[in-house]
C-alpha positions as CSV (number, residue, x, y, z in Angstrom):
1,X,128.0,-3.5,59.2
2,X,125.9,-5.7,56.9
3,X,122.0,-5.9,56.9
4,X,121.9,-9.4,58.5
5,X,124.5,-8.6,61.2
6,X,122.2,-5.5,62.4
7,X,119.0,-7.6,62.4
8,X,121.2,-10.2,64.6
9,X,122.1,-7.8,67.4
10,X,118.5,-5.9,67.1
11,X,117.2,-9.9,68.1
12,X,119.8,-9.9,70.4
13,X,118.9,-6.9,72.3
14,X,115.0,-7.6,72.4
15,X,115.9,-11.3,73.9
16,X,118.2,-9.4,76.8
17,X,115.1,-6.8,77.1
18,X,112.3,-9.2,77.9
19,X,113.9,-11.9,79.5
20,X,112.8,-10.1,83.1
21,X,109.5,-9.8,82.4
22,X,109.0,-13.5,81.0
23,X,111.1,-14.7,83.6
24,X,108.9,-12.5,85.8
25,X,105.4,-14.0,84.7
26,X,106.9,-17.7,84.7
27,X,107.5,-17.0,88.7
28,X,104.4,-15.5,89.6
29,X,101.9,-18.4,89.7
30,X,104.6,-20.2,91.6
31,X,104.7,-17.7,94.2
32,X,101.1,-17.6,94.5
33,X,100.9,-21.1,95.1
34,X,103.5,-21.3,97.7
35,X,101.5,-18.4,99.5
36,X,98.4,-20.7,99.3
37,X,100.1,-23.9,100.6
38,X,101.7,-22.0,103.1
39,X,98.2,-20.8,104.8
40,X,96.9,-24.3,104.1
41,X,100.0,-25.4,106.3
42,X,99.4,-22.8,109.0
43,X,95.6,-23.6,109.4
44,X,95.8,-27.3,109.0
45,X,93.6,-27.7,105.9
46,X,93.6,-29.0,102.9
47,X,93.4,-27.6,99.5
48,X,90.0,-29.9,99.0
49,X,88.5,-28.6,102.5
50,X,85.6,-25.8,102.1
51,X,85.8,-25.3,105.6
52,X,87.5,-26.1,109.1
53,X,86.5,-28.6,111.3
54,X,88.6,-28.4,114.5
55,X,87.4,-31.8,116.1
56,X,89.3,-30.9,119.5
57,X,88.0,-27.2,119.9
58,X,86.3,-26.1,122.9
59,X,84.7,-23.2,120.7
60,X,82.4,-22.8,118.5
61,X,83.1,-22.4,114.8
62,X,83.5,-19.0,114.0
63,X,81.6,-17.8,110.6
64,X,84.4,-15.1,109.7
65,X,86.8,-17.9,109.9
66,X,85.4,-20.6,108.4
67,X,84.0,-18.1,105.6
68,X,88.1,-16.7,105.0
69,X,88.7,-19.3,102.3
70,X,85.7,-19.5,100.0
71,X,86.1,-15.9,100.1
72,X,89.7,-15.7,99.0
73,X,89.2,-18.3,96.4
74,X,86.5,-16.2,94.9
75,X,83.9,-18.6,96.0
76,X,80.4,-18.6,97.2
77,X,80.4,-17.8,100.7
78,X,79.7,-21.2,102.8
79,X,76.8,-20.1,105.4
80,X,76.8,-22.2,108.8
81,X,73.1,-22.5,108.0
82,X,74.2,-24.9,105.6
83,X,74.2,-27.4,108.2
84,X,70.4,-27.0,109.0
85,X,69.7,-28.7,105.8
86,X,72.1,-31.5,106.2
87,X,70.4,-34.6,104.3
88,X,71.5,-37.3,106.5
89,X,72.3,-39.2,103.6
90,X,74.4,-42.5,104.2
91,X,75.1,-45.8,102.8
92,X,73.2,-49.2,103.9
93,X,70.8,-47.6,105.5
94,X,72.9,-46.0,108.4
95,X,71.8,-43.2,110.7
96,X,73.6,-39.9,109.9
97,X,73.5,-36.9,111.4
98,X,75.3,-33.2,111.8
99,X,75.7,-32.8,115.6
100,X,79.6,-32.8,116.3
101,X,79.2,-35.1,119.4
102,X,76.1,-37.1,119.7
103,X,74.3,-40.3,121.3
104,X,71.3,-42.4,120.2
105,X,70.7,-45.3,123.1
106,X,67.9,-47.3,123.7
107,X,66.8,-46.5,127.5
108,X,65.5,-50.1,128.2
109,X,68.5,-52.3,126.8
110,X,71.3,-49.6,126.9
111,X,72.0,-50.5,123.1
112,X,74.0,-47.7,121.5
113,X,72.2,-47.2,118.2
114,X,74.4,-44.4,117.1
115,X,77.3,-42.9,119.0
116,X,79.7,-40.0,117.4
117,X,82.5,-38.2,119.7
118,X,81.2,-40.3,122.5
119,X,83.2,-39.2,125.1
120,X,84.7,-36.2,123.9
121,X,84.5,-33.5,127.1
122,X,82.6,-30.1,125.4
123,X,80.5,-27.4,127.1
124,X,77.1,-28.1,127.5
125,X,75.3,-24.9,128.1
126,X,71.7,-24.8,129.4
127,X,71.7,-28.8,129.5
128,X,72.9,-28.1,133.0
129,X,69.9,-27.1,134.0
130,X,68.6,-30.5,134.4
131,X,71.3,-31.1,137.1
132,X,70.3,-27.7,138.7
133,X,66.5,-29.1,138.9
134,X,67.7,-32.4,140.5
135,X,69.8,-30.9,143.1
136,X,67.0,-28.7,144.0
137,X,64.4,-31.7,144.3
138,X,66.8,-34.1,146.1
139,X,67.4,-31.2,148.7
140,X,63.6,-31.8,149.2
141,X,63.1,-27.9,149.7
142,X,59.3,-26.0,150.0
143,X,58.8,-25.4,146.5
144,X,55.9,-22.9,147.5
145,X,58.6,-20.9,149.5
146,X,59.1,-17.6,147.9
147,X,62.7,-16.8,146.2
148,X,63.7,-13.7,145.2
149,X,66.0,-12.5,142.0
150,X,68.9,-10.6,143.5
151,X,72.1,-8.8,141.8
152,X,73.9,-12.0,142.2
153,X,71.8,-13.7,139.6
154,X,72.6,-11.0,136.9
155,X,74.5,-12.3,133.8
156,X,77.6,-10.4,133.9
157,X,79.8,-13.2,132.7
158,X,77.8,-13.3,128.7
159,X,75.7,-10.0,129.4
160,X,72.4,-12.3,128.3
161,X,69.0,-10.3,129.0
162,X,66.2,-11.1,130.9
163,X,62.6,-10.6,131.5
164,X,63.0,-11.0,135.7
165,X,64.2,-7.9,137.1
166,X,66.3,-7.8,140.1
167,X,63.7,-8.3,143.2
168,X,61.3,-10.0,140.8
169,X,59.6,-12.6,144.0
170,X,58.0,-16.5,143.0
171,X,58.0,-19.5,144.6
172,X,60.6,-22.0,144.2
173,X,58.5,-23.9,141.6
174,X,58.1,-21.2,139.1
175,X,61.8,-20.7,138.9
176,X,61.9,-24.3,138.4
177,X,59.6,-23.7,135.7
178,X,61.5,-20.9,133.8
179,X,64.7,-22.2,134.4
180,X,63.6,-25.6,132.7
181,X,60.9,-24.7,130.0
182,X,62.5,-21.1,128.9
183,X,66.0,-21.5,130.1
184,X,65.8,-18.4,132.3
185,X,69.4,-17.9,133.2
186,X,68.4,-15.9,136.5
187,X,65.9,-18.2,138.1
188,X,68.5,-21.1,137.4
189,X,70.7,-18.6,139.2
190,X,68.4,-17.7,141.9
191,X,67.6,-21.6,142.9
192,X,71.4,-22.1,143.7
193,X,71.3,-18.3,145.5
194,X,68.3,-19.6,147.7
195,X,69.6,-22.7,148.5
196,X,71.3,-24.0,152.0
197,X,74.8,-23.0,151.9
198,X,74.5,-20.7,148.9
199,X,75.8,-20.9,145.4
200,X,79.0,-22.7,146.7
201,X,77.5,-25.1,148.6
202,X,75.0,-25.7,145.3
203,X,77.9,-26.2,142.7
204,X,79.4,-29.0,145.1
205,X,76.1,-30.7,145.2
206,X,75.7,-30.6,141.7
207,X,79.3,-32.2,141.3
208,X,78.7,-34.9,143.8
209,X,75.5,-35.8,142.0
210,X,77.2,-36.2,138.5
211,X,79.6,-38.3,140.6
212,X,77.0,-40.3,142.3
213,X,75.6,-41.1,138.8
214,X,78.8,-42.4,137.2
215,X,79.5,-39.1,135.0
216,X,83.0,-39.3,135.6
217,X,84.2,-36.8,132.8
218,X,81.7,-34.1,134.0
219,X,82.3,-31.0,136.0
220,X,80.2,-28.0,137.0
221,X,80.9,-24.6,138.3
222,X,77.5,-22.7,138.0
223,X,74.1,-23.7,138.0
224,X,73.0,-21.8,134.8
225,X,75.3,-23.2,131.8
226,X,76.8,-19.6,131.0
227,X,80.3,-20.5,131.9
228,X,82.3,-23.1,129.1
229,X,83.5,-24.5,132.4
230,X,80.3,-26.5,132.7
231,X,81.8,-29.4,130.5
232,X,80.1,-33.1,130.3
233,X,80.3,-36.0,127.6
234,X,77.7,-37.3,125.4
235,X,77.7,-40.6,127.3
236,X,77.9,-38.7,130.5
237,X,74.9,-36.5,129.7
238,X,72.9,-39.8,128.9
239,X,73.4,-41.0,132.1
240,X,72.0,-37.4,133.7
241,X,68.9,-37.4,131.2
242,X,68.4,-41.1,132.4
243,X,68.2,-39.8,136.1
244,X,66.5,-36.8,135.4
245,X,63.8,-38.8,133.6
246,X,63.1,-40.5,136.9
247,X,61.6,-37.2,138.4
248,X,58.1,-36.8,137.5
249,X,58.2,-33.2,138.3
250,X,61.2,-32.8,135.8
251,X,59.2,-34.5,132.9
252,X,56.0,-32.4,133.5
253,X,58.0,-29.4,133.4
254,X,60.5,-29.9,130.3
255,X,57.5,-30.9,128.4
256,X,55.3,-28.3,129.2
257,X,55.1,-26.4,125.9
258,X,54.2,-22.7,127.1
259,X,53.8,-21.0,130.8
260,X,52.3,-17.6,131.7
261,X,53.5,-16.1,135.0
262,X,52.4,-12.9,136.5
263,X,55.2,-11.1,137.7
264,X,55.4,-7.9,140.0
265,X,52.6,-5.3,139.2
266,X,52.1,-6.2,135.7
267,X,48.4,-6.0,134.4
268,X,49.1,-9.1,131.9
269,X,51.4,-12.6,132.7
270,X,54.4,-12.8,131.0
271,X,54.5,-15.6,128.2
272,X,57.5,-18.4,128.0
273,X,57.6,-20.9,125.6
274,X,59.7,-24.4,125.6
275,X,62.9,-23.2,124.1
276,X,62.6,-26.7,122.1
277,X,60.4,-26.4,119.0
278,X,59.9,-30.5,118.7
279,X,58.3,-30.1,122.2
280,X,56.0,-27.1,121.1
281,X,54.3,-29.1,118.3
282,X,54.1,-32.4,120.0
283,X,50.5,-31.9,120.9
284,X,49.7,-31.6,116.8
285,X,52.4,-34.1,115.3
286,X,53.9,-37.7,116.2
287,X,56.3,-37.2,118.6
288,X,56.3,-38.7,122.1
289,X,58.6,-36.7,124.2
290,X,59.3,-37.5,127.8
291,X,61.9,-34.9,128.8
292,X,63.5,-32.2,126.8
293,X,66.1,-29.5,127.4
294,X,68.0,-27.4,124.7
295,X,71.4,-25.2,125.4
296,X,73.3,-22.7,123.8
297,X,76.5,-20.6,124.5
298,X,79.4,-19.8,121.5
299,X,81.4,-22.4,123.3
300,X,79.0,-25.1,123.3
301,X,77.5,-24.8,120.0
302,X,73.6,-25.9,119.9
303,X,72.5,-28.5,122.2
304,X,69.8,-30.8,122.5
305,X,68.9,-33.8,124.9
306,X,66.0,-35.6,124.9
307,X,64.3,-39.1,125.8
308,X,61.1,-39.8,123.6
309,X,59.5,-43.2,122.5
310,X,59.5,-43.8,118.9
311,X,58.8,-46.7,117.0
312,X,57.5,-48.0,120.3
313,X,61.3,-47.8,121.4
314,X,62.3,-45.3,124.5
315,X,65.3,-43.4,123.4
316,X,67.8,-41.1,125.0
317,X,69.0,-38.7,122.6
318,X,72.2,-36.4,122.9
319,X,73.1,-33.9,120.3
320,X,75.7,-31.3,121.2
321,X,78.0,-28.4,119.6
322,X,75.4,-28.4,115.9
323,X,76.7,-25.2,114.3
324,X,73.2,-24.3,112.7
325,X,70.4,-22.9,114.8
326,X,67.8,-25.9,113.2
327,X,70.5,-29.0,113.0
328,X,69.9,-30.1,116.4
329,X,65.9,-29.9,115.4
330,X,66.7,-31.6,111.9
331,X,69.0,-34.4,113.5
332,X,66.2,-35.3,116.1
333,X,64.0,-35.6,112.9
334,X,66.2,-37.7,111.1
335,X,66.9,-39.7,114.0
336,X,63.1,-40.6,114.4
337,X,62.8,-40.8,110.6
338,X,65.7,-43.4,110.7
339,X,64.2,-45.7,113.6
340,X,60.8,-46.0,112.3
341,X,62.0,-46.9,109.0
342,X,65.4,-49.0,109.7
343,X,65.7,-50.0,113.4
344,X,65.7,-53.5,114.8
345,X,65.6,-54.1,118.5
346,X,68.2,-56.2,119.9
347,X,67.2,-59.9,121.0
348,X,67.3,-59.4,124.9
349,X,66.8,-61.7,127.5
350,X,66.7,-61.8,131.5
351,X,69.7,-63.6,133.6
352,X,69.2,-65.3,137.3
353,X,69.6,-62.0,139.0
354,X,66.7,-60.3,136.9
355,X,69.0,-57.9,134.6
356,X,69.0,-57.2,131.0
357,X,71.3,-59.5,129.0
358,X,71.8,-58.5,125.0
359,X,72.4,-61.0,123.1
360,X,72.4,-59.2,119.9
361,X,75.8,-57.6,118.5
362,X,75.8,-53.7,120.2
363,X,78.1,-51.4,121.6
364,X,76.2,-51.2,124.8
365,X,77.2,-49.4,128.1
366,X,75.1,-49.5,131.1
367,X,74.1,-45.8,131.9
368,X,74.8,-46.8,135.4
369,X,78.3,-48.0,135.1
370,X,81.0,-46.6,137.8
371,X,77.7,-45.4,139.8
372,X,77.9,-45.6,143.6
């Protein structure tokens, strides 16, 4: 066999031996890409997305699920608190905020200044307690009557803690204060437990009150907001805030920054502070808050509703389903800043019936639409 023939055979055997290895290397990237595309298709995300947002979700974003794609890609983990530093940047001086559902409305003219997922039902957590307070006050019960915390008021659904042990007794007005200022769940529950007809009648009256206010997309199943079955929309909650604002006692309580209360045989009173940081700092800031209530359960996210006068205009703000702990506060501050630098009120006039008529462009809806 000639030298050249031997060389040819060696080259031929070498090509056969290395062919499978070359083929495997060539197929590897394709397999990886297919797996990635399959994962994206299954989760409903695009390749450019850094995190998943399900617009129709009924539960808050889970940190583990949201971060998983970033970990697999070897990228820095995106923390939910990134929303706290949301800059609110937008073009043409338009207002932009981070909360998933939101509404900013002029309380006088009903002009909708900003809306986002306006009519999307969502759990509302402790914002519920505004309705609880209205039902109690509508019943004209004696606020000086003694009310006790019972075993029925303990939270076995979420397992939240309380500084009010079973057997604690205080006035109905003190219960209202703790429910609205500190969002005390046992206090809110006790108001329903000690209602004529008990909790069942109380929930019926909550839903009847909602219907009377035209809150057609709202449903209540408890007085605390711990259940995710308490649902509403940003528009419905604007109606509720507007209605609650008509109660001087609710305005007074919800804008109180701190509350001290002697409980049982304790030597020192228990100190409770308002769950809204803006209320706690309002005395030393330019905020003029007329009503406030926060809320949080995992299904609802962080929530905040307020009535506040900004740039001389009375506003109703509804901020729902915020992810980061400070997002709702940051959004409120962005609204205030935007109002002070960009907002021009609509021109209004009076018709023959004395009603306000909007004469500028707006997305106006009456707070009393469908009301009885």
